[in-house]
N, C-alpha and C positions, 0 to 999 in steps of 0.2 A: 350466472343463471339467467339473467334478463336476456343476454345475447342468445342463449340456447332457446328460450321461449320464442324470441323474435324469429329464429330460423325455422321453427316447426309449427308455429301457431296457426298458419294457414291450412295445414294438413290435419292437425289434431285438436285445435282450439286450446285456450289457456287452461281451463279447468281440468281436463283429462291429463294434460302434461304435468300439472302441479300435483295431482293425486298420485300418479305413478312415481314421480321423483320423490315425493314426500315419504312414500312407503319404502323406498330403497335407500334413503339417506338417513343416517342416524341423527344428523343435526337438524332434520326437518327441512322445510323449503319455504320459499317466499309465498305469501298468500296472494290471491287474486287482487285484493285491495292494495297490498304492498306493491304489486306489479304495476297497477294503474297509477299509484302515487309516484313511483319511480319514473314512469314514462312522462308524467306531466310536470315533473320537477325540472326547473331550469338548470341548464348546464352550469356547473360550478366554474369559478375562475381558474382553479387548478386544472380541471379537465380540459377547459378551452385552451389553456396554455400548453398542456400536454399534446393536444391535437395539433395546434399550430406548430409546435416544435417538431413533431413527427413529420408534418407536411413539408417544412423547410429542409429537414434532413433528407427526405426522399428526393426533393428537388435538387439538392446539392449532389447527391449520388447518382442522379440521372445524367450528369455530365460525364463524358467518357474519361477525362483525366481526373476529376475530383472523385470519381467512383473508387479510387485507390485509398481515400482518406480513412484512417482510423478515427477513434473518438476524440483524440487530442486535436488533430487538424480540423475535424468537423466542428468541434467546439470553437476553434479560432475563426473558422469561416462564418459561423453563426454570429459571433461578436462583430465581425466585419459587416454583417448584414444589418446590424442595428440592435441585436438582442442585448438586454441589460445583463452585465456580468453578475449582478446581485440576484437575478432571477433564475439563471441556469448555471449549472456547474458541469464539470467533466463527467462526474459519475452519473448525473441525470442523462446526459447525452449518450453515455455508454449504455444505460438501461433502455433508453428509447430505441437505440440502434439494435440492441439484442432483441427487443420485442418485435421489431420490424423485419428481422432476419437480415440485417445489414452488417457487414464487417469490412474493414479495410484489407488490402492485400498485405501479405507478409513475405519478407525476404527469407528464402530458404535454400537457394541454390548457391553453389560455390562458384565464384567467378573464375574465368580463365584468364590468366595474366600473361603479359608479354615475356619473351625470353630475356633474361638479364644479360647485359654486356659483360665481357670478361674484365674490363677495367672500370675505374670510376670516372675516367675522363678528366681527372683533376678537380672534380667537384666536391666541395665539402657539403655537409648537411647544415644549412643555414636556418632551417625551420625547427628541427628537433622536436617534432610532434606538437609544436605550439601553433595550432590552427585557429588563432584569434588575431585580429588586427584592429587598430584604432582608427584607421582611415583606408580609403581605397588604394589599391596598387602597392600594398606592402609586400605580401606574397601572392603569387598566382600558383595554383597547383594544376598538374597536367597528368593525363593517363590515357591509355588506349584499351578498348575492350572489343570483344568479338561478338558478332551477330550472325546466327545461322540463317542462310538464305533458303529459298524454296527448292533450289536444285541440289541441296546438300553441301554447297560450298559455304565459305564464311565471308561476310563483309566485316569491315573494321571501322570503328568510330573513335575519334580522338576528341577529348574535351580539354579545355582550359578554364579554370574557375577562379574568380576573385574571392579571397578568403573573407574580406570585410563585407562585401555585398552579398555573399552566399549566392552568387549568380554565375552561370556559365557565360563567359565572355568570348569564347572561341570554340569552334567545333568544325569537324570535317568528317566525311564518310568516303570510303574508297574500297575497292575490291582487292587492293594489294596493300602491303605494308611499306611501300616506298616512302621514304622520309619526306620527299618533296610533295607527295600527294596526300599525305595524312597529317602527321604531327606538325609539319611546317605550316600547312594551311590553317590549322587551329591556332598556332602561335602568331601568325600574321594578323588574324582577327583579334586576338588578345592584345597585341601591340597597338592596333588601331583603337581599340576601346580604351586602353590605358592612356594613349596620347591625348584623348579628348576628356580624360578625367584625372588630370593632374600631372601627366607625363610618365615616362618610363625610367628616368634616372634612378638608380638604386633599387628598382623593382626586382624582387627575388622570384625567379622562375624555378619552381620545385617540381621534381618528377621522380619516378623510380629509376632503376638501373637499366631500363629498356635500351637496347642498342640504338634505336631511332632517336632517342632523346639526348644521348651523349655523343651522337654523331657530329662530325665536323660541320655539317650544314647547319644543324640547329644551334650548336654552340656558337658558331660565327654570327648567326642572326641575332642571338641573345646579346652578344657583346656589342654589335653595331649600335644598339639602342641604349647602351649604358646599363643593361640589366645584369643581374648576378645569377649565374647558374647554381642550382642546388640539387643534391641527390641524397636520398636516404640510403640506408644500408641494404645490401643485397639480400633478397628473400624475406624481408620483413615488411608486410603490407601495412603495418601500423605507422610506419614512417611516411606513408603517403595516404593516410586514412581518409582525409577529406575527399580526395580524388576518387578513391575506391568507393566511398559512399555515394558519390555522384554516379559512378558506374552502376552501383546497385540499384539506385533509384530509377535510372534509365531502363535497366532490365525489368525491374518489378512493375513500373508504372506504364511501360510501353511495350517492350520487346516481347515479354512472355504473355502479354494479354492480346497480342496481335497474331493473326495468321502469319506464316512465314513470308518474308518480304520477297517479292517477285524478282526485283532487280535493284541496281544501285539507286535509280531515280526514286523508286518506291521507298527505299530506306531513307534517302535524303529528305524527302518530303515529310515523312512521318517524324524524323528527328528534328526537322525545322519547327514543326508544329509543337512538339514536346518541349523544345528549348524555349520557344516563345511563351508557352503556358507556364513553364517553370519560372520565367522571368517575372511573372506577376507576383510571385511570392518573395521576391527580393525587396530589400528596403528601398522604398520609393525615394527618400531624400538623396540617396546615393546617385540616382539618375537625374535629379533635379526635377522630378515630377510631383504633382500634387497627389497626396495620398489621403486615405481615411483610416480611422481606427487609431489605436495607440499602441506604443511599444512594438510587440511583435505582430500585432494584428493589423497589418497594413495591407491594403489592396489598392490597385490602380483603377479598378472599375468594379461595379457591383456585379457579382456572378449571377448567372441565370442558368436554369436547367435547359432552356431552349438553345437550339443551335444558332449561334451568332456568326454570320458571315464576317470575316476579318478582312478589311480593306488595306491595301498597302500601295503606295506610289512607287513604281519602279525607278523613276527619275524625278527630281524636283523640276525638271524642264516641263513637266505636265502643267505647271502653273501658268505657262504662257497663254494657253487658251482659256483656262479658268479666270485669269485676271481680265482678259478681254471681255468675258461675259459679265463678271461681277463688278467691274470697275476698278479704278486705280487704288493702290494701297499706299498709304503714307506712314512711314515709320517715324519714331520720335525725333530723329535728327533732321527731319524735313525731306529725306529722300523719298521720291515718288516712284513707285514701281508700276510700270505699264506692261502690256502684253509683249512689248518689244525688248525690255531690259530685265524682266523678272528672272529668266533662266540664268543669265550671266551673274546676276546678283546672288542668287541662291547657290549656284554651283561654284562661284569663284570669289566675287567681291566681298561677300560676308566673311570669308576666311582671311582676306587680305587686309580689309579696312577695320575689322572689329575684333576685340579680344575674345578668347574662347569662352569666357564667363558670360558674354552677351549673346552668343550665337544661337543657343537653343531658344532663348526668349524671342529672338527675331523670327526664327522659323515658326514658332508658335503663333506669333502675332500675325504674320502673313497668312498662315493657314486659317486662323480664326476670322480675320477680316474677309478673306476671299470666300470661304464657305458660308460665313454668316450673311454676307451681302448677296450671295447667289441664291440663298433660300429665303431671304426676306422679300416681302411683297411679291410673292410668286404668282405669276399669271401663266396662262397657257403658252404664250410665246416663249417666255423664259424657261418654262419646264421643258418645252420641246427642244430648245437649244442645249439644255443640260443633258437630256437624254441622248441627243446626237453627239454631244461632246464626249460622254462616257464611252459610247461605242467607238468613236475614232481614237480616243486615248487608249482603249483596250487593244485596238487593232495595231497601233503603233508601239505597244508594250510600255506605255507610260502609266498604265493603270491595270491592276489585276485584283481579283477577289478569290477567296477560298472559304470553305466552311468545313467544320469538323463532321457535320452530319452528311452522310452519303447522298441522301435525297436532295438536300440543299446544294451540295456540291454539283450534282448533275444539272440542277436548274441553272446554276451560275455558268456552268460549262456550256449548256445549250444556248445561253444568252450571249456567249462569246466573250465572257469576262475572265476567263482563265487563259494564261499564256501557254500556247501549245507549240511544239516543234512542227516543222512542215509535214502536212498529212494529205494534201490534195495532189492526185496524179494529173488531173485535168488542168490545174493552175499551179505549175511546179514552182517551188521556192527552195533555195539553198539557204540554210540557217547559219549565220555567223554571229556568235555570241561571245562577248568579252566580259571578264570580271577583273577588276583592279586587284592585284595581289600585293602591291606596295602600300603599306599603311600611310596614306597621304591623301591630298586633295588634288592629285594631278590629272584627274579625269577630264577637267575642262580643257587642258592643254593637249590632249591626245585627239587629234582630228583624224577622221576616217573618211576615206573615199573608196568607191568601188566602180569597176568598169566591167560590164557584161557584154561580151561579143559573141553573136551567133556565128559559129565557124562552119558547121556542116549541117545539112538537112538530109538525113538518111531516108532511103526508100521505104523503110518500115514505119516511118513517121516519128522517129525519135531523134530530134535535133540535138546537136552537140554545141556547147557553149564553152568559151574560155573566160574565166573569171580572174580578175586581179583585185585583191582587197588590201588596201594600204592604210597603215596607221602611222601618223607623223607626230612626233613630239615638237610642238610649236614653241616650247619654252625657249627664250633667248638667254644666252649666257649673261647678259647684262642684268637680267631679272633675278638671277639666283641669289645675289647678295642682298636683295631687298625683301625676299620672302623667307618665312620661318620654316623650320624643319617640319612643322605640322603640315604644311602645304607640300613641301618638296619631298618628304620621305627620305629616300636614299639618293641625295644629291640631285633631285629633279628627274630621276629616271622613271619612266612608265613601265610597270611590270604587269602585263596583261595575259591572263589565262584565256586562250582562244579555243572555242569549240566550233567545229565546222560540220554541219549536218548535211548529208546527201538528200536530194529531193525524194519524195515518196515515189517508189517505183523506179527510181533512177540510181545513178552511181557517180562517184568522184574518182578521178584518175590523175596521174602526173602532178601530184601535189608537190610544190617547191616553195622555198622561202628565200628571200634575199634581204640584206640589210640587217642592222642591229644584231642581237644575240637571241637565237630561237632554239629551244630544245627540239629534239626530233619528234615529229608528229606521231602519235600513237593511234592506231586504228582500233576502235572499240565498238561494241554493240550495246546500246542503251535503249531499253524498252522496245527492242526489236528493230532499232534504227541504227544505221551506220554513222559513226561520228569520229572525227579526227581531233585530237586534243594536243595542245602544246602550250608552252609559256614563252612570251616574247618580252625581252628587255630592250627598251628604247631610250637611248640617252638624248639629252636636249639637242635639237637640230637634226636628229636621225629619223629614218623611216624604216619600217618593216613591211614587206609585201608578201602576201600569200597568193600564189598563182596556181590555178588548177583547172582541169577540164571537167565539165559536167554533162552527162548524158541523161536526158529526161525520159519519162515513161512514154510509150507509144500512144498512151491515152491523152497526152498533153494537147490542149487546144489553144494555149496562150504561151507567150514567151516566159523564159525564166526570170524570176525576180529574186530579190534578196530580203530575207527576214532577219533583222539585226537588232542588237541591243540599242535602245534609244540613245540619242545624243542630245546635247544642250542647245542645238540650233535647229531651225525648221527644215532647212535643206538636208535631205537624206544623204547627199553626197554620191548617189548612184547614177551612172550614165549607162545607156544601152545602145549598142550598135548592132543593127539587124540587116545591114546591107549585103552581107556575104551570100545569103541564100534566102529562099522563101519557104515557109511552111505550107505544104499543100495537104489539107485535110479533106477527104472525100465526104 
């Protein structure tokens, strides 16, 4: 009644409103004196708590991902924010959400499952619907789901999840169901995660009867790391219920709430953000991170409704310049890290000289000391150096940022802090990006060199270049016996997924490979750009060379350069020979 009077009192005054309503209501109505007393009465503790509770619930559901929460997860999130469990209950949260017109998303669509294989591949069911574990890496569960794209086709997403951590530990997206491109990529990530959290020996890898999972490729990879393959019965989704549940959450919380994905890159980026967000709900002690809350109410950071840019280092080698600005870092055993030895320590020596149990703590200490020193006693000169450093690190792909909010994302992109594929016709670049596919720490040993040779200068102003991109495994046979399998992976082989992007307005031709073992390069179109993809396997002492011709746009005013995945050393390894001809621009 008071709210009704507040709404119309400026038009009709309190007295007339009271008389009209009193005549129409059998129970009478509030008197003018009662109205004034109510307005002057201080807000009760219960009403204040109710208002604060509603405000926090609205803030939680302002977040894109947490907007899917029902009253149970919202209640858990409120406890993680510091609410006293004795003051709020689930029913109260449910009532406030109902009053505010808030509800979580509900699963209601039937998932499309993969086609079962005709045989079992000799796999028993080692899980038998027991989706509980007392420690990490007891069973992993895996599955593939479909995602409809904007053009009417389907993308495919593969997940691998750790049963104990309730966390996705491997994922991959592809436009095909090729085993090497989809489930194997997710499996490799899961193996890498397991290797750093107790090892893979005896780890059960459980899936359905999809032909990709019981294929020779996946089965062989599982066996190489001492893992045990497991498969449920044909046509029974309950035998892989936890993986199916992850698929359902993915569809409900992301896919069905988004507009159709434009291409594979769009799908991969959205999936990456969703997997990262879901990781915050995992048990923090499993990851060796500090957590807040109790029991199931653990969080790694305090949530906020505001859009928070998330920062990630592309390579630990970015600490080279950071350390030079912030000063040396001394770790407990007396080792001093300077700008000259930091990259080698973080990319290699920490894995060689220190046990796995100490490595995360060392990374945390280096980061804490470096960043803390950098922002202590800040003056204009230091702040200028930091700003310049962030720009140069972003340009070299050592540092990138993203935000869930589109406006913030655009601001970050305009500032040059998002890693982009080649986009300038005036200053052409060929993109060469590599991703380690072997769960190992072999990246430090894979040295990369490039030679760009200007071969012809056409009359139309589009010069042609010949590019040779070489990856060399510098690991020596004498080192293999002294290094752990955690570093070596599969016998010290480097397994690199290589993506080669043509320059904007240009093209690539005559692509050839030599040395090592390289899969046939596939030409694809990603986000409107031409890209060649292949996997290179490089044994110790071997090299793999990609050679190809590049024709740039007629708008080019500078020579071709290479945009590449950052390395652990300052020298880019790129040499340029322009003696063959001259670019004549009018």
